[in-house]
N, C-alpha and C positions, 0 to 999 in steps of 0.2 A: 411750544414743545421743543423746537430746534434749539432754542436758547438754553434750555435746561440741559439738553444733551451735551452742548459745548462745555458747560461747567462740570459735567460728570466725567468727561474724558480725562482731565488732569488728575482727578482723584483716583480713577482706575489705573492710570499709568503709574502714579506714585505707589499704589498698593502692589503693582506688579514688580516695580524695582525693589521694594522692600522684601518681597518674596524671593526675588533673585539673589539679593544680598544675603538673606538668611541661608539660601542654598549654597552660596559660595563659602560661607563659614563652615558648613558641614562637610564640604568636599575638599580634600587635601590637594593642593596644586603643586606638582613637582616640576622642576626644570626639565626640558626636553630629553636630556640624556638619561635621567632617572626614569621618566615615562617609558622611553624606548627599552632600557635595560630590563624593566620589569614586565613589559607587555609584548614586545615585538621579537618573536623567536627567530625571525629571519635576519635580524640585525647582528653585526659582528660584536655589538656591545651587550647582547642579551645575557642574562643570568637566570638560571633556574634554581631557586633555593630548595626545591623539592629534591634535588640531587645531593644535597648535603646529608651526611650521615646523621642519625639521631644522636649518637654519642660523638660529641665534637672534641673530646679531650685530646685526641691525638692529631688534630689538625694543627697547622702552624700558627705562629705569631707573625703577623704581617706588618711590615714597617715600610713607609715610603717617604721620600724627600725629593726635592727638585734636583739635588746633586749629591755630593758626598757627605754633607753635614750630618745627615741622619745616621751615618755609620757610627757616630759617637754614641747614639742611643743604643744601637745594636751592640756595640762593644760593652756598654754598661750592663745591658740585660744579660749578656753572656757571663759577666763577672759578678753580678749583684748577689749580695748576701745581707739583706736587711731583716729577714724574717726567720723565725723558727718554723721549719717546714712541717713539724708535727702539730704544734699548738696554734700556729698562725700569729703568734705574738711578734711585735716588731722588735725582735732581738736576734742578732746574728747567731747562727748555730754551726758555722763551719761548713755548711753544705750550700751550694749555689741555689738561689731561689728558683731559677728556671732550669734546673738540672733535668736533662732528658727531653726538654722542649725542642721543637724544630722551628726554625725561623726562615722567613722569606723576606728579602730586602730588595726594594726597587728604587733605583736612582733614575729619575726622569730627566736625565741630563740633556737630552736632545731638545727638550722644550723649555729649559731654564733660560734666563732667570724668571721665576714666578713673580718676583717683586717688581717687575717692569710692566706687567700686563695692564695695570691700572693706568700707567702713563700713556698707553696706546688706546685707552677706552675699550679694553678687551677683558673686563672682569667676567663677562658671561663666558668667554672662552676659557679663562682660568678655572672657573667653577667646573666646566666640562672636563678639563684635564684632571682635576682633583678626583672627580667621580671615576674617571677612567683608570686612575692609579689604584683606587680602591677595588674596582672591578677586576683588575688584573690579579690582585692579591686574593680576591674571593673566588675567582675562577680557577680552573685546573689545567690551563694550557699556556705555553709560551712559544715564541718563535725560536727555533734553533739558530737561525741566522736571518739577516735582513732580506734575503732573496726568496724566502718562503712566501707563498701567497696565502697559505693557511698555516696556523701554528701547529706543529707536529709534536712539540715537546710536552711531556706530562709533568705536572707539579701538584703539590698539596694545595688544598684550599685553606684559607685562613679563618680562625675562630675569633680573632680580634684584630682590628686594624688600627695602627698608630700613625697618625698624620704628624710626621716629624718636622714638617715645614710650617713656619709661622704664617706665611702668606696663604698656604693651603688651609690651615686651621682658621684663619681670619675670614676667608671668603667661601670655603667649600665644605667645612666640617658638617654643617647642618644638612647639606645635600647628601653627604654619605650617610648621615643618620636617617634621612628620609629613605634612602636605598634599603637599609636594613631594618626599617621601622617595625615590621611585623615579625622579625626574627629575634625572639627573646634571648637566645643564647649566643648571638653574634654581636659584639660590642665594638664601639669606636672611641678612641681617645685622641684628643687634640693637645698640642704642646702648650698652648697659651694659658689654659686654666692652671696647668701645673706651675708655670712661671709666676703667675699672680699669687697663687697660694703661698709659694715659697717666699716671695718678696714681702707679703703681708706678715707672715710669721716672724720675719726678721725685724719688723719695725713696731710690733704691737706694744712694746714697753718703752719706746723712744719718746722723749719729751718733744723733740722736733727733729725732722729729718727730711731728706730729699731722695726719692727713688727715681732713677732715670731709665729710659728704655732706649736701646740701640737696635734698630730693626730696619727692614726695607721700607721704602716710602709707601708702598701699597699696604703693608701691615699697619703702619701708622695712620694712613688715610682711612682705614677701615674703622678706626676708633674703638675696636674691640678691647684693646688693652685698657684704654681710658675708662670705658664703661664698667669692665670687670673690676678694675682697681678701685674706682669710686664706690661701686656697690659693696665691695669688701670693707672699705674704710667706714662706710655708714653702718655696716653690720656690726663692726666692733666699736663703733663710736669714736673712731680716731679722727681728730681734726687738725693735728699738728704735723701731718705728713703731706708733702707736695709731690706731685707726679709730673715729670717732664719727659719728652721723647725727642729723639734725634734720628734722622734718616741716615742709615749707613751709606757712605759714599765710596763705593768701589771695593770695600773690604771683602764682601762675599765673592765678588767677581774675581778678585785677585787670588783668593783661596782656591777657586775653581780653575785658576790659570787661564781665564778668558783673554784672548790675544789682544783685545781692544783696551784692556786695562793693564796687562802685564806682559812683557816680552823679555824673557831672560837673555835673549841674544842681542837686544837693542843696545846701541851705543850712541845713537843720535835721536833727536826729536822725531816723533812719529805722527803722521797725519791722522791715523785712525785711533789715536789715544782718546779715551772717553772718561778718564779719571778727573779728579779735581784740578782746576786751573790755578795758576799763580795770580793773586790779586787781593783786593781789600774788601770784596763783597762776602756775604755769608756763604759758607761752604766752599770758600776758596782758600788756597794755601797762603795765609796772611804773612807778609814780610816781617811784621813785628813779633810773630810767634816762631820764627825760624829756630831760635835757640831752645825754645820749649819743645818743639817737635823733635829736635836732636836726631834728624834723619840719619840712618846708617848708609854710608856712601859705598860700602863694599859691594863688589859684583854688580856695579851699575844700579844700585838700589834706588837712586834717583838719576834722572837725566836732567842736566841743568845748564844754564848760562849765567855767567857772572860779568859784571861791568864795574871796574874800579873796586874789585873785591866784594861787591854786593850781588846777591842773587837777583836776577831780573826775570827769570823764567824757570819753572820746574815741572817735570812730569814724574809722578811716582812710578816705581817699577819693582816693588817687592812687597810681599805680604806684610812684613814688619813695618814698613813705612806707611802703608795704608792704615795699619792698626794705630800707629803713632798719630797720624793725622786725625783720625776719628776720635780717639780717646782724648787727645788734647783739646779738640773742639768742644767736646761735651763738658769737660772740666772748666774751660775758659768761659763758655756760655753761662755756666753756673756762677762763676766768679763775677761776671758782668751783670748778672740778673739782680744783684742787690740782696738776694735771699741769703742770710748768714747761717741758715741751718746747714749742718754738714751733709755732704753727699754720702748716703749710707750704702747705696748699692746701684749697680747698673745691670738691668736685666739683659741677658744675651738673647736678643730677639731673633736669632738665627742659630740653628744647630751647627752651622759652619764655625761659629765663633768658639764653640766648645773645643774644637781641634787646636786652638791656639791660646787656651785659657792661661797657661803658664806665662806665655809672652805678654798677655794683657796685664797680668799682675805685676810683672817686671816694669812695664810702662807706667802703671799708676803709681808705683812706689817711686819711680824716677821723677814723676811730676810732683809728687808730694815733697820731694827733697829739693826741687828747683828753687834757686834763690836769686833775688834781684837786690843788689846793694846789701847783701848779707841777710836779707829777710826771705824766709820760705813763704812766698805769697799764696801758695795753694794749700799749705798744711792745715790751716784752720777750717777750710771748707771741705776737706775730705775726712770722713770719719776714721778714727783710729782702727775700728774693726770693719772697715769697708770690705765689701765682697762683690764679686760678680755672681749674679743669680743665674745658675745653669739649671734649667727646668728638667734636665734628663733624669736626675735622681728621683724627683717627685713623680715623674712620668712612669718610671720603672716600678715604683711602689704602687701607683694606681693600677697598673697593669696586673700586678700580682694579686692585689686585693680583689679586683673584678673577677679574675679567673678562679680564684679560690672560692669566692662567694657563689659563683655559678657552677662550682664543682667541675671546672674545666681545666684545671692544672693536669698536665700529663703524668707527673710523678713517676717517671720511668727511670730505671737505672741505666746509665750509659751516657755517652757523649751526645751533645746536641748536634743536630744536622742543620747546616746553614746553607741556603741557596741564595746567591746574589745575582741580581738582574740589572740591566741598564738599558735605557731607550736609545735608539740610534735612528737616523733618517732611513726611510724605506728606499729600497734600491731603485724603484721606478721613478723617483723624483728627478727632474731635469736639472742641469747645471744652473739654470736661472733661479732655482729654489735654494741653492747651496752657497756657502761662503768658501773662501780659499782653503779652509781646513776640512771641508767636507761636511760641516754641520749646517743646520738650517740658517739661512741668512735672515736678517731682521725683517726685511720687507715681507718675505713669505711667512715667517714664524708668527708675526703679529698681524698678518693680514688674513689669516684663516677664519672661516665662519663656523658657527656652532651648528650642531645637528647634521653633520655631514658623515657619510659612511666611508669616505676616503680615509685610508690608513696611511698617514704621513710619517708616523714613527712606529717602531716595533721594539718590543721588550725581548732582549736576548740575554744569554748568560754573560755576566760581568767577569772580565779577567784583567790581569795586570796590564795587558796591552791597551786597555782603554784609558790609561793614565800616563802622563809624562813622568820622568824620573823625579822631578822636584815634588810632585804631588805624592808619589809613592814614599818618598823620604818623610814627608809631613805625616802621612798615615802611619808609617812605621814607628815614628817617634811618639805620636799622640794616642794611637789605638793599636798597640802591638798585636793583641789577640786577633782582632778582625783583619789586620794587615796580613797575618800568617794565612788566614783563610783565602784572601785575595791571591797571595803567592801560590797557594796550592791549586787554584783554578787555572787550567791551561787553555 
């Protein structure tokens, strides 16, 4: 009898585990921040969706990014005219598509760069940051300054959230969707889907082509672009298009004017420099490509050493030169790959790159014309109708279509109201947590743990004082409408 019982035990246990597994499939498991936000009313991250009005038409359109890049999407939304506002047809009617809409924009600058969290094995913390960005837009409070213990400012809630950051979309978009899962009229848009759709439309009729992606290492490591792109290729039966990806090295950081990548006052080599090194390895400033890079030397655009007239060391020190380094490397890698199909497009896998799109086009044309012994060695591998894929336009169209379908377009007469916010370190943090400029230092930033109630950064109104003069000039040139809004914020 005892022997039979011994044989029965494994069978009972296996049935128990099967039952448990079935139960797990039926229960949705959310990451801790989502669980807390939905269920713990004592948490600073709590959100009560019952407080949302039934009619959400007059709530704001919420946009967030890890820095200033998403401002390019805000600027496009403010100016967009793709649709006939009466019929809904995709035909311009001379009236702005989002006329009368209100916008809230959050730049989570204190916690950037999002693209580096994977290098520190902190994807779980990145996902939490992304959900917190969405929670800020969905809730109705903000900190008036970093010294407040409780947010006293009142703001609109958002009816739709646009994740304008590629790393956020790659790792945290599904978590935001979990957050609003049971809220039919609150929607979420990610920038990656828009980019892939646009890129695929551009190559549907090509006999052969190459599409490249320039994005952060974490975005590339997520494989989200690869999976979406390959799925779309299969859907259309396209077999003659190749997809390649290249990690942005320092360009996003330079656009954000991060001091360990760019220092406009520097005249000598810097110990804290984190940009590409001079050498012959992959992702280094290769001596043989110096003439192709054609670095701009004005205003200490590079810090360099020469010996017998030859460069022996270089540090990049301008947005333009970081752009030159990255674009040349993409094209040169394509040339060396042996794939003779033309490079049809480069997906701008960071909204920051949209701010310098004109500069990028100038660089690609310069590379196309570069000659060695009278031969343009890159001309045949760059398509005559090459383009940089900027997903902002498709993202704006998707936003309009969703709001129209849900009957959530404001359709108000009058100017749009735009509120801009930026994250800053909380006042209570000690000097050991901060760098020399008052931002979070890397040890503290990438050492934080998930599921903590400690508020280390606070979202406060964004003003021009949050940016240096060079960044303001870049914004004034690339997104003048939004720049004027920043100018008006005191």
